[in-house]
C-alpha positions as MATLAB code, in Angstrom:
seq = 'MEMALNVRRNKKGFTLVEVIVVLVILAILAAILVPSMVGWIDKAQKKTAVVEGRTILVAAQTIVSENYPMADGAMAEPQVKEVTDLAQLDGISDVEITVTGNKVTAFTFTSSESFTVTYDGSTITAE';
ca = [
      -7.205   36.877   54.075;
      -5.462   38.478   51.122;
      -3.355   35.347   50.650;
      -6.496   33.209   50.346;
      -7.833   35.523   47.617;
      -4.531   35.319   45.707;
      -4.666   31.534   45.804;
      -8.174   31.618   44.338;
      -7.158   34.001   41.550;
      -4.061   32.011   40.595;
      -5.919   28.749   40.003;
      -4.963   27.376   36.637;
      -6.918   24.838   34.590;
      -8.789   24.247   31.378;
     -12.037   25.972   30.611;
     -15.058   24.007   29.493;
     -14.657   25.345   25.944;
     -11.057   24.097   25.750;
     -12.067   20.632   26.937;
     -14.900   20.484   24.381;
     -12.547   21.552   21.558;
     -10.099   18.784   22.495;
     -12.919   16.221   22.565;
     -14.151   17.347   19.136;
     -10.629   17.010   17.703;
     -10.317   13.505   19.171;
     -13.702   12.540   17.714;
     -12.642   13.752   14.254;
      -9.395   11.769   14.461;
     -11.299    8.657   15.529;
     -13.748    9.074   12.640;
     -10.829    9.219   10.210;
      -8.866    6.296   11.684;
     -11.628    3.738   12.300;
     -12.402    2.980    8.609;
      -8.724    2.566    7.752;
      -8.228    0.292   10.753;
     -11.144   -1.870    9.593;
      -9.392   -2.200    6.227;
      -6.187   -3.270    7.961;
      -8.088   -5.861    9.979;
      -9.697   -7.298    6.821;
      -6.314   -7.523    5.088;
      -4.794   -9.252    8.111;
      -7.655  -11.765    8.259;
      -7.288  -12.500    4.544;
      -3.551  -13.060    4.962;
      -4.285  -15.371    7.896;
      -6.592  -17.380    5.626;
      -3.824  -17.672    3.002;
      -1.414  -18.880    5.694;
      -4.000  -21.478    6.716;
      -4.097  -22.502    3.044;
      -0.331  -22.967    2.963;
      -0.559  -25.061    6.116;
      -3.247  -27.257    4.545;
      -1.152  -27.611    1.374;
       1.926  -28.769    3.290;
      -0.117  -31.125    5.475;
      -1.968  -32.590    2.481;
       1.222  -33.061    0.489;
       2.847  -34.759    3.491;
      -0.077  -37.157    3.948;
      -0.205  -37.960    0.222;
       3.553  -38.513   -0.052;
       3.753  -40.748    3.011;
       0.524  -42.735    2.829;
      -1.126  -42.475   -0.584;
       1.595  -42.189   -3.246;
      -0.627  -43.450   -6.066;
      -3.806  -41.578   -5.156;
      -5.841  -39.815   -7.823;
      -8.969  -37.697   -7.539;
     -10.672  -36.175   -4.544;
      -9.511  -37.219   -1.096;
     -12.057  -39.147    0.944;
     -13.257  -37.878    4.315;
     -10.841  -40.035    6.387;
      -7.831  -38.689    4.467;
      -9.126  -35.118    4.742;
      -9.449  -35.644    8.500;
      -5.818  -36.811    8.576;
      -4.804  -33.607    6.792;
      -6.763  -31.302    9.098;
      -5.469  -33.144   12.168;
      -1.892  -32.773   10.943;
      -2.425  -29.086   10.113;
      -3.865  -28.436   13.598;
      -6.180  -25.688   12.368;
      -9.339  -24.973   14.325;
     -12.386  -23.499   12.677;
     -11.822  -24.555    9.072;
     -14.610  -26.395    7.272;
     -15.760  -27.736    3.899;
     -12.297  -29.051    3.041;
     -11.997  -30.598   -0.437;
      -8.590  -31.750   -1.684;
      -7.773  -33.053   -5.168;
      -4.716  -35.224   -5.788;
      -3.140  -36.261   -9.079;
      -0.405  -38.858   -8.890;
       1.753  -37.915   -5.956;
       0.845  -34.232   -5.877;
      -1.886  -32.053   -4.395;
      -3.278  -30.237   -7.421;
      -6.193  -28.307   -5.907;
      -8.103  -27.670   -2.732;
     -10.792  -25.461   -1.332;
     -11.998  -24.822    2.209;
     -13.664  -22.234    4.386;
     -11.191  -20.579    6.744;
     -11.694  -19.787   10.407;
     -12.386  -16.177    9.341;
     -15.090  -17.335    6.840;
     -12.997  -16.754    3.718;
     -13.141  -19.302    0.908;
      -9.549  -20.391    0.347;
      -8.638  -22.050   -2.955;
      -5.507  -23.558   -4.449;
      -5.356  -24.113   -8.199;
      -2.027  -25.906   -8.399;
       0.080  -22.765   -8.262;
      -1.611  -20.005   -6.252;
      -3.445  -19.869   -2.934;
      -6.165  -17.217   -2.791;
      -8.693  -16.140   -0.180;
     -11.970  -14.469   -1.103;
];
């Protein structure tokens, strides 16, 4: 009988107050981390859009060099389709590519993450 009472008295565990304190601390940490994680996600999506832009640039330059060496002006829809097929990018839209001579000089499109990606002849940006 006495042994059973000792077992009951020696039970170890967390009190309700300790568990609540731990949960409050975890909630505070989550409240601090979530906004910064959202910022990281936005930056990663923007960088993904820039990478898509580089892919479009390489694909467009390849198509122009191989098939349309004397092209000038905006690419027509069939040529734009060739570029997007070569780039193998899903989800991009509103692609407009400008060519001067044998070089892609500008483009703009909407990325799969809904950023507007532009190329001005030297820099690819996503907004």
